[in-house]
mmCIF file of the C-alpha atoms, coordinates in Angstrom:
data_MODEL
# 
_entry.id   MODEL 
# 
loop_
_atom_site.group_PDB 
_atom_site.id 
_atom_site.type_symbol 
_atom_site.label_atom_id 
_atom_site.label_alt_id 
_atom_site.label_comp_id 
_atom_site.label_asym_id 
_atom_site.label_entity_id 
_atom_site.label_seq_id 
_atom_site.pdbx_PDB_ins_code 
_atom_site.Cartn_x 
_atom_site.Cartn_y 
_atom_site.Cartn_z 
_atom_site.occupancy 
_atom_site.B_iso_or_equiv 
_atom_site.pdbx_formal_charge 
_atom_site.auth_seq_id 
_atom_site.auth_comp_id 
_atom_site.auth_asym_id 
_atom_site.auth_atom_id 
_atom_site.pdbx_PDB_model_num 
ATOM 1   C CA . MET A 1 1   ? 118.450 57.854 -0.912  1.00 0.00 ? 1   MET A CA 1 
ATOM 2   C CA . ARG A 1 2   ? 118.154 61.494 -2.043  1.00 0.00 ? 2   ARG A CA 1 
ATOM 3   C CA . GLN A 1 3   ? 121.804 61.474 -3.189  1.00 0.00 ? 3   GLN A CA 1 
ATOM 4   C CA . CYS A 1 4   ? 121.189 58.385 -5.341  1.00 0.00 ? 4   CYS A CA 1 
ATOM 5   C CA . GLU A 1 5   ? 118.201 60.050 -7.028  1.00 0.00 ? 5   GLU A CA 1 
ATOM 6   C CA . THR A 1 6   ? 120.241 63.194 -7.678  1.00 0.00 ? 6   THR A CA 1 
ATOM 7   C CA . GLY A 1 7   ? 123.062 61.113 -9.139  1.00 0.00 ? 7   GLY A CA 1 
ATOM 8   C CA . MET A 1 8   ? 120.665 59.300 -11.446 1.00 0.00 ? 8   MET A CA 1 
ATOM 9   C CA . LEU A 1 9   ? 119.218 62.633 -12.603 1.00 0.00 ? 9   LEU A CA 1 
ATOM 10  C CA . VAL A 1 10  ? 122.687 64.007 -13.399 1.00 0.00 ? 10  VAL A CA 1 
ATOM 11  C CA . LEU A 1 11  ? 123.600 60.791 -15.218 1.00 0.00 ? 11  LEU A CA 1 
ATOM 12  C CA . ARG A 1 12  ? 120.371 60.925 -17.226 1.00 0.00 ? 12  ARG A CA 1 
ATOM 13  C CA . GLN A 1 13  ? 121.038 64.570 -18.189 1.00 0.00 ? 13  GLN A CA 1 
ATOM 14  C CA . GLU A 1 14  ? 124.588 63.708 -19.298 1.00 0.00 ? 14  GLU A CA 1 
ATOM 15  C CA . MET A 1 15  ? 123.295 60.825 -21.398 1.00 0.00 ? 15  MET A CA 1 
ATOM 16  C CA . ALA A 1 16  ? 120.651 63.091 -22.924 1.00 0.00 ? 16  ALA A CA 1 
ATOM 17  C CA . SER A 1 17  ? 123.252 65.687 -23.895 1.00 0.00 ? 17  SER A CA 1 
ATOM 18  C CA . ASN A 1 18  ? 125.315 63.013 -25.714 1.00 0.00 ? 18  ASN A CA 1 
ATOM 19  C CA . SER A 1 19  ? 122.286 61.554 -27.437 1.00 0.00 ? 19  SER A CA 1 
ATOM 20  C CA . LEU A 1 20  ? 122.425 60.493 -31.068 1.00 0.00 ? 20  LEU A CA 1 
ATOM 21  C CA . LEU A 1 21  ? 118.977 62.011 -31.388 1.00 0.00 ? 21  LEU A CA 1 
ATOM 22  C CA . LEU A 1 22  ? 120.447 65.496 -30.949 1.00 0.00 ? 22  LEU A CA 1 
ATOM 23  C CA . ARG A 1 23  ? 123.115 64.931 -33.603 1.00 0.00 ? 23  ARG A CA 1 
ATOM 24  C CA . SER A 1 24  ? 121.203 63.204 -36.395 1.00 0.00 ? 24  SER A CA 1 
ATOM 25  C CA . PRO A 1 25  ? 118.634 65.152 -38.436 1.00 0.00 ? 25  PRO A CA 1 
ATOM 26  C CA . TYR A 1 26  ? 117.527 61.918 -40.138 1.00 0.00 ? 26  TYR A CA 1 
ATOM 27  C CA . LEU A 1 27  ? 116.779 60.298 -36.792 1.00 0.00 ? 27  LEU A CA 1 
ATOM 28  C CA . GLN A 1 28  ? 114.944 63.433 -35.690 1.00 0.00 ? 28  GLN A CA 1 
ATOM 29  C CA . TRP A 1 29  ? 112.793 63.255 -38.830 1.00 0.00 ? 29  TRP A CA 1 
ATOM 30  C CA . LEU A 1 30  ? 111.992 59.586 -38.185 1.00 0.00 ? 30  LEU A CA 1 
ATOM 31  C CA . VAL A 1 31  ? 111.119 60.190 -34.534 1.00 0.00 ? 31  VAL A CA 1 
ATOM 32  C CA . VAL A 1 32  ? 108.825 63.089 -35.449 1.00 0.00 ? 32  VAL A CA 1 
ATOM 33  C CA . GLN A 1 33  ? 107.071 60.869 -38.002 1.00 0.00 ? 33  GLN A CA 1 
ATOM 34  C CA . LEU A 1 34  ? 106.460 58.237 -35.327 1.00 0.00 ? 34  LEU A CA 1 
ATOM 35  C CA . PHE A 1 35  ? 105.613 60.688 -32.542 1.00 0.00 ? 35  PHE A CA 1 
ATOM 36  C CA . PRO A 1 36  ? 104.173 63.958 -33.929 1.00 0.00 ? 36  PRO A CA 1 
ATOM 37  C CA . LYS A 1 37  ? 103.514 65.351 -30.419 1.00 0.00 ? 37  LYS A CA 1 
ATOM 38  C CA . LEU A 1 38  ? 107.271 65.785 -29.954 1.00 0.00 ? 38  LEU A CA 1 
ATOM 39  C CA . ARG A 1 39  ? 107.037 68.927 -32.068 1.00 0.00 ? 39  ARG A CA 1 
ATOM 40  C CA . LEU A 1 40  ? 105.678 70.676 -28.962 1.00 0.00 ? 40  LEU A CA 1 
ATOM 41  C CA . TRP A 1 41  ? 109.130 70.544 -27.326 1.00 0.00 ? 41  TRP A CA 1 
ATOM 42  C CA . PRO A 1 42  ? 112.458 71.875 -28.577 1.00 0.00 ? 42  PRO A CA 1 
ATOM 43  C CA . VAL A 1 43  ? 114.760 69.194 -29.993 1.00 0.00 ? 43  VAL A CA 1 
ATOM 44  C CA . ARG A 1 44  ? 117.231 69.577 -27.123 1.00 0.00 ? 44  ARG A CA 1 
ATOM 45  C CA . GLU A 1 45  ? 114.483 68.429 -24.712 1.00 0.00 ? 45  GLU A CA 1 
ATOM 46  C CA . TRP A 1 46  ? 113.471 65.338 -26.692 1.00 0.00 ? 46  TRP A CA 1 
ATOM 47  C CA . PRO A 1 47  ? 115.829 62.860 -24.969 1.00 0.00 ? 47  PRO A CA 1 
ATOM 48  C CA . ALA A 1 48  ? 114.608 63.947 -21.533 1.00 0.00 ? 48  ALA A CA 1 
ATOM 49  C CA . VAL A 1 49  ? 110.950 63.777 -22.594 1.00 0.00 ? 49  VAL A CA 1 
ATOM 50  C CA . LEU A 1 50  ? 111.398 60.363 -24.203 1.00 0.00 ? 50  LEU A CA 1 
ATOM 51  C CA . SER A 1 51  ? 113.247 58.970 -21.181 1.00 0.00 ? 51  SER A CA 1 
ATOM 52  C CA . LYS A 1 52  ? 110.436 60.212 -18.938 1.00 0.00 ? 52  LYS A CA 1 
ATOM 53  C CA . VAL A 1 53  ? 107.886 58.584 -21.244 1.00 0.00 ? 53  VAL A CA 1 
ATOM 54  C CA . GLN A 1 54  ? 109.789 55.276 -21.260 1.00 0.00 ? 54  GLN A CA 1 
ATOM 55  C CA . GLU A 1 55  ? 109.418 55.039 -17.490 1.00 0.00 ? 55  GLU A CA 1 
ATOM 56  C CA . ALA A 1 56  ? 105.627 54.899 -17.813 1.00 0.00 ? 56  ALA A CA 1 
ATOM 57  C CA . GLU A 1 57  ? 103.786 51.669 -17.158 1.00 0.00 ? 57  GLU A CA 1 
ATOM 58  C CA . PHE A 1 58  ? 102.003 49.661 -19.821 1.00 0.00 ? 58  PHE A CA 1 
ATOM 59  C CA . ASP A 1 59  ? 98.235  49.664 -19.504 1.00 0.00 ? 59  ASP A CA 1 
ATOM 60  C CA . GLN A 1 60  ? 96.224  46.444 -19.417 1.00 0.00 ? 60  GLN A CA 1 
ATOM 61  C CA . PHE A 1 61  ? 95.491  46.433 -23.165 1.00 0.00 ? 61  PHE A CA 1 
ATOM 62  C CA . GLU A 1 62  ? 99.185  46.859 -24.027 1.00 0.00 ? 62  GLU A CA 1 
ATOM 63  C CA . ARG A 1 63  ? 100.274 44.096 -21.648 1.00 0.00 ? 63  ARG A CA 1 
ATOM 64  C CA . ILE A 1 64  ? 97.736  41.645 -23.068 1.00 0.00 ? 64  ILE A CA 1 
ATOM 65  C CA . GLY A 1 65  ? 98.747  42.619 -26.603 1.00 0.00 ? 65  GLY A CA 1 
ATOM 66  C CA . ILE A 1 66  ? 102.444 42.034 -25.949 1.00 0.00 ? 66  ILE A CA 1 
ATOM 67  C CA . ILE A 1 67  ? 101.756 38.667 -24.317 1.00 0.00 ? 67  ILE A CA 1 
ATOM 68  C CA . ALA A 1 68  ? 99.562  37.687 -27.270 1.00 0.00 ? 68  ALA A CA 1 
ATOM 69  C CA . ALA A 1 69  ? 102.305 38.778 -29.694 1.00 0.00 ? 69  ALA A CA 1 
ATOM 70  C CA . VAL A 1 70  ? 104.861 36.601 -27.916 1.00 0.00 ? 70  VAL A CA 1 
ATOM 71  C CA . VAL A 1 71  ? 102.481 33.618 -27.875 1.00 0.00 ? 71  VAL A CA 1 
ATOM 72  C CA . ILE A 1 72  ? 101.612 34.012 -31.563 1.00 0.00 ? 72  ILE A CA 1 
ATOM 73  C CA . SER A 1 73  ? 105.246 34.359 -32.599 1.00 0.00 ? 73  SER A CA 1 
ATOM 74  C CA . ALA A 1 74  ? 106.196 31.303 -30.516 1.00 0.00 ? 74  ALA A CA 1 
ATOM 75  C CA . TRP A 1 75  ? 103.391 29.366 -32.168 1.00 0.00 ? 75  TRP A CA 1 
ATOM 76  C CA . PHE A 1 76  ? 104.502 30.420 -35.656 1.00 0.00 ? 76  PHE A CA 1 
ATOM 77  C CA . LEU A 1 77  ? 108.103 29.476 -34.913 1.00 0.00 ? 77  LEU A CA 1 
ATOM 78  C CA . ARG A 1 78  ? 107.535 26.085 -33.334 1.00 0.00 ? 78  ARG A CA 1 
ATOM 79  C CA . PRO A 1 79  ? 109.960 23.513 -34.729 1.00 0.00 ? 79  PRO A CA 1 
ATOM 80  C CA . ALA A 1 80  ? 108.686 21.102 -37.317 1.00 0.00 ? 80  ALA A CA 1 
ATOM 81  C CA . ALA A 1 81  ? 108.078 17.516 -36.191 1.00 0.00 ? 81  ALA A CA 1 
ATOM 82  C CA . ASN A 1 82  ? 110.358 16.116 -38.876 1.00 0.00 ? 82  ASN A CA 1 
ATOM 83  C CA . ALA A 1 83  ? 113.135 18.678 -38.562 1.00 0.00 ? 83  ALA A CA 1 
ATOM 84  C CA . GLU A 1 84  ? 116.332 17.277 -39.983 1.00 0.00 ? 84  GLU A CA 1 
ATOM 85  C CA . THR A 1 85  ? 118.513 20.125 -38.756 1.00 0.00 ? 85  THR A CA 1 
ATOM 86  C CA . THR A 1 86  ? 120.668 20.269 -35.681 1.00 0.00 ? 86  THR A CA 1 
ATOM 87  C CA . VAL A 1 87  ? 119.232 21.700 -32.498 1.00 0.00 ? 87  VAL A CA 1 
ATOM 88  C CA . PRO A 1 88  ? 121.594 24.738 -32.304 1.00 0.00 ? 88  PRO A CA 1 
ATOM 89  C CA . PHE A 1 89  ? 120.835 25.649 -35.917 1.00 0.00 ? 89  PHE A CA 1 
ATOM 90  C CA . ALA A 1 90  ? 117.083 25.383 -35.284 1.00 0.00 ? 90  ALA A CA 1 
ATOM 91  C CA . PHE A 1 91  ? 117.347 27.662 -32.232 1.00 0.00 ? 91  PHE A CA 1 
ATOM 92  C CA . LEU A 1 92  ? 119.434 30.234 -34.123 1.00 0.00 ? 92  LEU A CA 1 
ATOM 93  C CA . TRP A 1 93  ? 117.024 30.157 -37.059 1.00 0.00 ? 93  TRP A CA 1 
ATOM 94  C CA . GLN A 1 94  ? 114.073 30.687 -34.711 1.00 0.00 ? 94  GLN A CA 1 
ATOM 95  C CA . LEU A 1 95  ? 115.874 33.613 -33.066 1.00 0.00 ? 95  LEU A CA 1 
ATOM 96  C CA . VAL A 1 96  ? 116.555 35.267 -36.423 1.00 0.00 ? 96  VAL A CA 1 
ATOM 97  C CA . LEU A 1 97  ? 112.944 34.824 -37.504 1.00 0.00 ? 97  LEU A CA 1 
ATOM 98  C CA . SER A 1 98  ? 111.473 35.915 -34.168 1.00 0.00 ? 98  SER A CA 1 
ATOM 99  C CA . LEU A 1 99  ? 113.007 39.395 -34.172 1.00 0.00 ? 99  LEU A CA 1 
ATOM 100 C CA . PRO A 1 100 ? 111.126 40.807 -37.184 1.00 0.00 ? 100 PRO A CA 1 
ATOM 101 C CA . LEU A 1 101 ? 107.990 38.892 -36.239 1.00 0.00 ? 101 LEU A CA 1 
ATOM 102 C CA . LEU A 1 102 ? 107.976 40.357 -32.728 1.00 0.00 ? 102 LEU A CA 1 
ATOM 103 C CA . LEU A 1 103 ? 108.715 43.790 -34.148 1.00 0.00 ? 103 LEU A CA 1 
ATOM 104 C CA . ILE A 1 104 ? 105.632 43.528 -36.360 1.00 0.00 ? 104 ILE A CA 1 
ATOM 105 C CA . LEU A 1 105 ? 103.340 41.989 -33.739 1.00 0.00 ? 105 LEU A CA 1 
ATOM 106 C CA . ALA A 1 106 ? 104.438 43.679 -30.501 1.00 0.00 ? 106 ALA A CA 1 
ATOM 107 C CA . GLY A 1 107 ? 105.873 46.935 -31.864 1.00 0.00 ? 107 GLY A CA 1 
ATOM 108 C CA . PRO A 1 108 ? 102.524 48.711 -32.193 1.00 0.00 ? 108 PRO A CA 1 
ATOM 109 C CA . PHE A 1 109 ? 101.852 48.212 -28.477 1.00 0.00 ? 109 PHE A CA 1 
ATOM 110 C CA . PHE A 1 110 ? 105.154 49.883 -27.583 1.00 0.00 ? 110 PHE A CA 1 
ATOM 111 C CA . LEU A 1 111 ? 104.363 52.748 -29.965 1.00 0.00 ? 111 LEU A CA 1 
ATOM 112 C CA . ARG A 1 112 ? 100.905 53.064 -28.403 1.00 0.00 ? 112 ARG A CA 1 
ATOM 113 C CA . ARG A 1 113 ? 102.399 53.396 -24.917 1.00 0.00 ? 113 ARG A CA 1 
ATOM 114 C CA . ILE A 1 114 ? 104.852 56.075 -26.005 1.00 0.00 ? 114 ILE A CA 1 
ATOM 115 C CA . ARG A 1 115 ? 102.171 58.020 -27.890 1.00 0.00 ? 115 ARG A CA 1 
ATOM 116 C CA . ARG A 1 116 ? 99.739  57.731 -24.968 1.00 0.00 ? 116 ARG A CA 1 
ATOM 117 C CA . CYS A 1 117 ? 102.343 59.054 -22.538 1.00 0.00 ? 117 CYS A CA 1 
ATOM 118 C CA . LEU A 1 118 ? 103.409 61.830 -24.920 1.00 0.00 ? 118 LEU A CA 1 
ATOM 119 C CA . ASP A 1 119 ? 99.771  62.908 -25.143 1.00 0.00 ? 119 ASP A CA 1 
ATOM 120 C CA . ALA A 1 120 ? 99.646  63.071 -21.338 1.00 0.00 ? 120 ALA A CA 1 
ATOM 121 C CA . GLU A 1 121 ? 102.901 65.058 -21.208 1.00 0.00 ? 121 GLU A CA 1 
ATOM 122 C CA . ALA A 1 122 ? 101.636 67.433 -23.909 1.00 0.00 ? 122 ALA A CA 1 
ATOM 123 C CA . LYS A 1 123 ? 98.417  67.948 -21.982 1.00 0.00 ? 123 LYS A CA 1 
ATOM 124 C CA . ALA A 1 124 ? 100.397 68.640 -18.803 1.00 0.00 ? 124 ALA A CA 1 
ATOM 125 C CA . LEU A 1 125 ? 102.606 71.080 -20.716 1.00 0.00 ? 125 LEU A CA 1 
ATOM 126 C CA . HIS A 1 126 ? 99.561  72.814 -22.197 1.00 0.00 ? 126 HIS A CA 1 
ATOM 127 C CA . ASP A 1 127 ? 97.828  72.976 -18.807 1.00 0.00 ? 127 ASP A CA 1 
ATOM 128 C CA . GLY A 1 128 ? 100.997 74.367 -17.229 1.00 0.00 ? 128 GLY A CA 1 
ATOM 129 C CA . ILE A 1 129 ? 101.252 77.077 -19.889 1.00 0.00 ? 129 ILE A CA 1 
ATOM 130 C CA . ALA A 1 130 ? 97.548  77.865 -19.573 1.00 0.00 ? 130 ALA A CA 1 
ATOM 131 C CA . ASN A 1 131 ? 97.764  78.060 -15.775 1.00 0.00 ? 131 ASN A CA 1 
ATOM 132 C CA . SER A 1 132 ? 100.831 80.313 -15.851 1.00 0.00 ? 132 SER A CA 1 
ATOM 133 C CA . SER A 1 133 ? 99.195  82.681 -18.365 1.00 0.00 ? 133 SER A CA 1 
ATOM 134 C CA . GLN A 1 134 ? 96.032  82.826 -16.246 1.00 0.00 ? 134 GLN A CA 1 
ATOM 135 C CA . LYS A 1 135 ? 98.049  83.690 -13.146 1.00 0.00 ? 135 LYS A CA 1 
ATOM 136 C CA . GLY A 1 136 ? 99.671  86.536 -15.028 1.00 0.00 ? 136 GLY A CA 1 
ATOM 137 C CA . ASN A 1 137 ? 96.283  88.094 -15.834 1.00 0.00 ? 137 ASN A CA 1 
# 
């Protein structure tokens, strides 16, 4: 079991080193606009911090919000009673329309989770720095 965890850690570090985030200044700008707390870490650590944050659980409010977003988007995209199109075309059209609708309705809950977890990581980083400076005194 320990070997599997070590292998996953090495794989995650390799993926982080090849990250597009490290190579694109435009993407870095966008990510900092969405998540200002990332400025507390050096850019080379961002992929590791974000992967750690992605592993966090949704809280109850976020789960209910995502479920509500899916229900609302399904309700908006229900097929018309007198649809004169073919079934495959109707399904494809609903799929195309559902992606931006879900992005608008459910996206803020995903952003909230990432920001909430980044705040917790920043607090842990700050507490770790504060504790290490107090030990030195």
